[in-house]
N, C-alpha and C positions, 0 to 999 in steps of 0.2 A: 708569869714568867719572872725568874729571879734576875737581878741586875747584871750579874756576870754573863748569864745565858743571853740576855737581851743585847748586851754590848757585843758579844761574839757574833750574834746573828746580824747585827748592823754592819760589823766589819766584813763579814762574809758577803753580804749583799753589795757592799761598796767595793769589794775586792777588785773586780775587773777594771772599774773606772779609776780607782786609786793606782792600780798598776800601770794603766795607760798614761796617767798624768805624770807618774814618776819617770816613765820611759820617754815621754814626749811632753816637755813643759808647755808647748803650745796647746795641749789638750786640757790643761789645768783650768777648771771652771772659774777659779779666782781671777784669771786673766781678763774676764769680761765683766767683772764686778766693778762698778763705778761708785765711789763712796763720797765724792764731793763734786759739785756743791750740794748741800743738804737743803731740800725745799723748806721754806718757811712754813710754820704751822699756822693755819687759819681756822679759827673756831667757827662752827656752823650751827648756831642755835636754831631750834625749830621756830618757824614763823618770825624770824628776825634776820636782819642783814648779816652777812659774813663779817667777821671781826676786822677785816682789812678794807671794808667798803666805805665809800663816802655816802652817808645817808642824806638824801635830798629832801625827803618828806617822810616823817614818822607818825603822821597823824595829828601833830600838835600845832605846828605853825609853818609859815612860809618864809622863814628867815633865810633860807638858802636861795630864795627866788626874788625876782623883781619884775615889774611890768615891762613889756616890750617897749613902752614909751619912756622907761626910766621911772624910778621911784618905787613905792610899795606895791607888791603884787596884790591885785584887786579882787581875787577870787575868794569864795567863802570856805571856811574850815569848820567842820562839825562832824561829830561822831567818827573821828579818825580818818575822814576823807576830805579832800579838797574838790570843790565843784566849780566848773566854769560859770561865770556870770556873763550871760550873753551881752555882747556889745561893749564889753570892758577891755577888749584886746587880750592877746596872749601873754603868757609869762615865760620867763627864761631863767636859767640858773645864773647865779652871780659868778660861779666858777666856770672856767673854760676847760674843755676836754678834747682829746684826740681819740686814741684807741680806747675803747671801754667794753666792759660787760655791763649791760643795763638790765635792771628788773623794774617793771612797771605793772601795777594792777589797775584796771579801769572798769567802769560800769556805765552803760548807756541808760537813758531814762526808760522807765517802765511804760509810760504813756507813748503810744506810737500812732494813735488815731490821727489821720490827716497828714501823716508824714511817711514818705517812702524814698527809696533811692538814696541820693546823697544828702537828703534833708533829715535823715533819721540817725540821730546819735553821732553826728559828725564831729571829729576833732583830728588831731594829728600830732605825732611826736617827731620832732625834727632833730636829727643828729647834726651837730655843728651848725645849727640854725637853718640849714638850707636843703637837707635831704630828708624827705618825709616818709615815715612809716605810718600808714593810714590807720586811724581809729574810726570805726563805723559800726553801727548795728547792722550786721550782715546775716542775721538769723531770719531766714525766710524773707529776705529783702533783696530784690533784684536790682543790680546796677552794673555798670561796666566793670568787668573783673579786675582790670588794673587800677580800679579805684575802690575796691571792697576792702574790708578789714584785713590787715596783715599784708596788703600790697605795698610795694614801694611805689608811691603814687605816680600814676601815668607811666610807669616803667616796668614793673615786674609783678605778674599775677602770682598770688600764693599757690603753693602746690596743692593744698586742699583748703576747704572752708571749715575751720575748727571753732566757729562762733557758738557761744552760748546765748540763751534767750535774753532779751532785754531785761534789765534790772538785776541780772546775775553778774557777779564779779568775774573778770577774766584777767589773764596775765600774758604779758610779753616778756620773754627772756631773749636778749639780743647780744650778739657778738658783733662789734663794729670795728672795722679796720679803716681808718681815715685815709683819704687820698694823699699822695706825696707829690710835691712839686719841686722842680729844679730852682736854682737861684734866679734863673731868668724867667720863671713863671710857667715853664712847660710842665705838662703832666708826666710824672715818672711812673706812677701806678695809680689806678682808679680806686675809688672806695669799694668796699666789699661788706656784705652784711649776711649774717645768719640769724634767723628768728624762729623761736618756738612759741606757738600760740596755744595757750592752755596745755603745754607739754608736748605739742605736736609740731614736728618740723614743717615749716611752711616757706621759709626762704633758706636755701642751702648754698651758702657761700656765693650769694648773688653779687654780680659785678654791676655797679651803677654806671650809667652813661653820663652822669653829671648831676647838677642840682635839680631840685624839683621845679617843674614849670607847669602852670595850669594850661597855658596855650603855647604851642611850639615844642620843639625838640629840646631835650636837656643838653647842657654843655657845662664844661668846667671853667672856673676862674680861680686863680691861685688864692689860697687863704691858709691861715694857721688854725690852731685849736680854737674852739668857739663854744658858746653855751649850748645846752640842750633846751629846746624851745617846745612848749606845748600850745597848741592852737586854740583860739576861741573861734568856733565856727557856728555860733548862734544856737548851740545845743548844750543843755545842762549835763554834760558828761562829767563823771566823778573819777578821781584818781586816789590811790593810796599806795603805801609801801614802795616808795621810789628810792632806789639806790644804784650806785655805780661802783665798779671796781676798775681802776685805771690799769691798763695792760701795757 
């Protein structure tokens, strides 16, 4: 089709809408076009953190982390992963965070003989140090559902069990909304979390009842932004590709 004929066809097709817009400015499609603000551009390279992310562990060192007791993070780094040293205590980020998008990949030990329930591949990722997203080998491993992998420990059962076999890498993608407190310390809004486990939605805007408790009911106490903490629970769980985007 020649250019003049194509232009005429386009004008003919748009004719009724154009006539309506000229007769009634409120029907002009440009009235609902918003041009500002323009979203910032974020690069998303394959198998790497987004360009606006804070990289917490890239497989090289634990410079972004410290021991929960203070001082150098005591876990081992090898082959692009960091592995819990049982009995050494947990590690936490040096930087404090509130609302974040968090990506963590993790792997439980291949050897499972003699281990079951909460004793198999146990660790935990604590948002703001006190709200635990459970890490556990939940592949053919029965335990209480509000303590299995991808649970909000002792609070929220995951929608499904998306666990892979021990020794395989798994991923959590988390949207975390920190709780808000009044100047007097009262709770204005509770914490909320959305989690995808290996790409499957397992926590859907879940509302937390308070900080994680092993015994007793959860409750809130006022606090501000805080580190991300990973638990030493006497199992050689490994982690890699850890990054956050502050929201």
